[in-house]
Legacy VTK file of the C-alpha trace (Angstrom):
# vtk DataFile Version 3.0
C-alpha trace
ASCII
DATASET POLYDATA
POINTS 297 float
143.252 19.124 166.617
142.772 21.717 163.894
141.609 20.687 160.443
144.178 20.671 157.684
142.727 22.352 154.572
142.894 20.374 151.362
145.137 21.804 148.671
143.197 23.367 145.774
144.601 20.771 143.407
142.787 18.057 145.428
139.705 20.002 146.491
138.421 20.778 143.013
138.332 17.173 141.706
136.945 15.896 145.016
134.106 18.444 144.952
133.406 17.611 141.302
133.330 13.884 142.113
131.010 14.513 145.079
128.611 16.564 142.958
128.581 13.956 140.188
127.915 11.148 142.692
125.073 13.217 144.145
123.616 13.795 140.661
123.805 10.120 139.773
122.171 9.194 143.077
119.204 11.456 142.325
119.009 10.091 138.792
118.917 6.484 139.995
116.182 7.418 142.434
114.196 9.151 139.677
114.429 6.100 137.410
113.594 3.717 140.235
110.513 5.716 141.247
109.307 5.983 137.640
109.683 2.216 137.181
107.948 1.437 140.471
105.006 3.701 139.634
104.926 2.673 135.972
105.276 6.196 134.648
105.732 5.070 131.061
104.221 7.061 128.194
104.712 7.724 124.531
106.449 11.085 124.219
104.755 13.544 121.856
108.128 15.193 121.151
110.456 12.296 120.285
107.805 9.636 119.619
109.448 7.036 121.866
107.728 5.142 124.650
109.807 6.142 127.659
109.904 6.563 131.426
108.728 9.983 132.606
110.927 11.227 135.455
109.061 13.197 138.125
111.289 15.409 140.311
109.610 17.142 143.239
112.887 18.930 144.062
112.562 21.293 141.059
110.254 23.406 143.256
112.544 24.407 146.140
111.127 25.203 149.598
112.052 28.866 149.305
110.014 29.308 146.106
107.040 27.509 147.666
107.263 29.751 150.747
107.505 33.063 148.878
104.793 32.077 146.392
102.499 30.670 149.079
102.270 27.265 147.400
100.485 24.494 149.234
102.167 21.091 149.022
99.430 19.983 146.632
100.100 22.897 144.293
103.877 22.530 144.639
103.554 18.925 143.430
101.464 20.096 140.467
104.098 22.705 139.612
106.821 20.066 139.932
104.933 17.853 137.462
104.774 20.737 134.993
108.493 21.479 135.406
109.625 17.837 135.322
108.075 14.530 134.240
110.999 14.578 131.801
111.015 12.111 128.938
113.951 9.773 129.665
114.694 9.800 125.940
114.674 13.439 124.797
114.368 15.298 128.115
111.154 17.152 127.237
109.268 18.313 130.331
105.518 17.930 130.706
104.936 21.525 129.565
107.030 20.932 126.432
105.205 17.706 125.650
101.872 19.452 126.011
103.083 22.225 123.707
103.994 19.521 121.204
100.549 17.921 121.529
98.880 21.235 120.753
101.115 21.896 117.741
100.324 18.448 116.371
96.598 19.196 116.763
96.886 22.600 115.094
99.070 21.618 112.147
98.075 18.276 110.584
100.116 16.686 107.807
98.226 15.625 104.672
94.988 16.019 106.618
95.946 13.805 109.571
97.474 14.344 112.987
101.063 13.141 113.278
102.033 11.292 116.485
105.198 13.173 117.444
106.972 16.452 116.797
110.147 14.957 115.343
108.161 13.215 112.620
106.085 16.354 112.066
109.258 18.441 111.631
110.232 16.327 108.595
107.002 17.221 106.764
106.527 19.770 103.992
103.832 21.443 106.091
106.306 22.094 108.920
109.003 23.274 106.505
106.622 25.886 105.084
105.975 27.527 108.461
107.942 30.562 109.602
108.514 29.885 113.308
110.045 32.066 116.032
111.091 30.444 119.315
111.621 33.209 121.888
113.860 31.576 124.512
114.699 27.911 124.076
112.078 25.323 125.005
113.942 22.139 125.938
112.848 19.243 123.759
110.873 21.416 121.349
114.011 23.257 120.267
115.925 20.153 119.230
112.928 18.728 117.377
112.537 21.861 115.252
116.107 23.165 115.011
116.770 21.809 111.503
113.788 23.533 109.916
115.020 26.161 107.456
112.447 28.746 108.607
112.926 28.130 112.337
114.359 31.173 114.145
115.489 30.697 117.744
116.627 33.430 120.124
117.550 33.917 123.770
117.375 36.917 126.061
120.845 38.122 127.101
121.012 41.035 129.538
122.908 44.145 128.474
123.265 42.958 124.867
121.731 44.846 121.950
118.727 42.944 120.508
119.309 41.425 117.092
122.976 40.667 117.772
124.521 37.226 118.275
126.201 35.929 121.435
128.189 32.696 121.008
126.257 32.027 117.815
122.825 32.539 119.414
120.629 35.475 118.446
119.564 37.805 121.230
115.996 39.116 121.261
113.886 40.820 123.913
110.105 40.849 124.108
110.446 44.441 125.287
111.307 45.223 121.654
111.771 42.508 119.029
113.949 43.382 116.040
111.933 41.240 113.628
109.832 43.080 111.065
106.021 43.244 111.097
104.014 40.221 109.896
107.096 37.981 109.837
106.018 34.697 111.467
103.232 32.152 111.176
103.954 30.772 114.645
105.616 32.152 117.794
106.571 29.790 120.626
107.326 30.825 124.207
107.329 28.910 127.481
107.437 30.400 130.995
108.662 33.713 129.586
105.919 36.373 129.629
105.876 36.678 133.426
109.528 37.781 133.348
109.079 40.685 130.894
108.907 44.079 132.674
105.849 45.218 130.658
103.409 42.438 129.761
101.342 44.656 127.450
104.428 45.599 125.438
105.471 41.935 125.138
102.044 40.875 123.890
101.996 43.785 121.465
105.390 42.783 120.064
104.294 39.185 119.554
101.125 40.339 117.821
103.123 42.699 115.626
105.502 40.030 114.278
102.728 37.499 113.606
101.032 37.396 110.217
97.238 37.848 110.248
95.881 34.488 111.361
99.245 33.568 112.924
99.469 31.807 116.277
101.290 32.346 119.545
101.394 28.986 121.368
102.858 29.121 124.864
102.840 28.251 128.549
102.906 30.552 131.569
102.408 30.091 135.326
98.842 31.008 136.231
97.861 30.937 139.924
94.456 29.331 140.572
93.912 31.406 143.725
94.672 34.752 142.052
91.484 36.111 140.463
93.119 39.040 138.671
96.524 39.515 137.083
98.699 42.079 138.868
102.263 43.465 138.734
104.766 42.112 141.265
107.556 44.463 140.233
108.404 47.157 137.754
111.534 48.421 136.056
112.743 51.732 137.449
114.085 54.485 135.219
117.630 53.844 136.475
117.376 50.202 135.374
116.748 48.876 138.876
113.734 46.826 139.924
111.086 48.171 142.267
109.080 45.550 144.170
105.303 46.077 144.270
104.560 42.794 146.065
106.596 39.992 147.604
109.619 39.634 145.278
109.809 36.246 143.578
112.392 34.827 141.207
112.187 31.672 139.144
113.300 28.990 139.678
114.748 29.462 143.167
112.491 31.952 144.900
115.408 34.254 145.689
117.529 33.123 142.745
116.839 33.375 139.030
114.692 35.665 136.879
112.427 38.268 138.466
108.682 37.739 138.146
107.247 41.079 137.013
103.640 39.916 136.524
101.584 37.506 138.596
99.139 35.928 136.171
95.678 35.145 137.485
92.471 33.465 136.356
91.591 36.504 134.232
94.654 35.957 132.022
92.589 34.829 128.989
90.737 38.159 129.238
94.095 39.979 129.336
95.043 38.212 126.114
91.730 39.096 124.476
92.200 42.769 125.388
95.650 42.589 123.794
93.944 41.741 120.503
94.152 37.941 120.413
91.510 35.288 119.923
92.376 32.966 122.808
91.913 29.300 123.628
93.183 27.409 126.682
94.173 23.768 126.190
94.429 21.238 129.053
92.365 23.596 131.170
91.068 24.883 133.383
93.939 25.709 135.723
93.610 23.995 139.119
95.617 23.032 142.196
96.272 19.651 140.566
97.120 20.792 137.030
99.133 23.916 136.255
100.377 22.840 132.812
97.936 24.620 130.520
98.813 25.626 126.953
97.537 28.934 125.565
96.754 29.400 121.884
96.460 33.010 120.735
95.457 33.830 117.168
96.078 37.215 115.579
92.803 38.092 113.842
92.761 38.440 110.121
LINES 1 298
297 0 1 2 3 4 5 6 7 8 9 10 11 12 13 14 15 16 17 18 19 20 21 22 23 24 25 26 27 28 29 30 31 32 33 34 35 36 37 38 39 40 41 42 43 44 45 46 47 48 49 50 51 52 53 54 55 56 57 58 59 60 61 62 63 64 65 66 67 68 69 70 71 72 73 74 75 76 77 78 79 80 81 82 83 84 85 86 87 88 89 90 91 92 93 94 95 96 97 98 99 100 101 102 103 104 105 106 107 108 109 110 111 112 113 114 115 116 117 118 119 120 121 122 123 124 125 126 127 128 129 130 131 132 133 134 135 136 137 138 139 140 141 142 143 144 145 146 147 148 149 150 151 152 153 154 155 156 157 158 159 160 161 162 163 164 165 166 167 168 169 170 171 172 173 174 175 176 177 178 179 180 181 182 183 184 185 186 187 188 189 190 191 192 193 194 195 196 197 198 199 200 201 202 203 204 205 206 207 208 209 210 211 212 213 214 215 216 217 218 219 220 221 222 223 224 225 226 227 228 229 230 231 232 233 234 235 236 237 238 239 240 241 242 243 244 245 246 247 248 249 250 251 252 253 254 255 256 257 258 259 260 261 262 263 264 265 266 267 268 269 270 271 272 273 274 275 276 277 278 279 280 281 282 283 284 285 286 287 288 289 290 291 292 293 294 295 296
């Protein structure tokens, strides 16, 4: 007997219901696992003591295969890209960014416990901050600051223009003027810019002397030297120089143009920054380092 296809009017809601049930099933599993393993911490972004939801599935098999990730390293990457705060949704890498900001910018001489409280301080309000591509958790904590400037990369849109109310900027050529910001924030962005040297130069240009670039990137502990995986061709296409990788799916997502290795701090120093690595060194068990680059002056 042949199958009778469902009418479109029934198929769409049934598929939506199936997907939602699947999502809720994963969520219940995440909460149950976090409770069973007592993954409860105080979040440095929202300040609440919450469950931290680890999700191994954020590193799909195809990405692990193309990137040559061992299961041990795939779990470490999954911790970096999950361990979400059940309250505000901040991933481990966002919470570590928040920890570093709280260390770097005390309030009235003391370290504040969480970023939301910090954002209500006069010290935070005085800072000129650029967020280049939204950092979940961090963005919402800082969004109400008067001198907070957030932007996203939108392909085929002129930098400096707004798309659906969101400013578009590209690290291949920022439209901000020189010496504009005290602090630039990025997270898992630099590896996707076609020319890493240009991106670092642009960040340095828009920072005031003494300003900081605080960020995360994926650094491979078995790659001694940083190398290009792809380059932008003159016709706008992408030419692969090594195994093509996209984030987050392996074959799906944003192209990785630069594979960052253990020499990455030296790359940053050559770009004119005084560099410090927090939560280091990078290892097979911990890939969630935070880099602090200071523009001399």
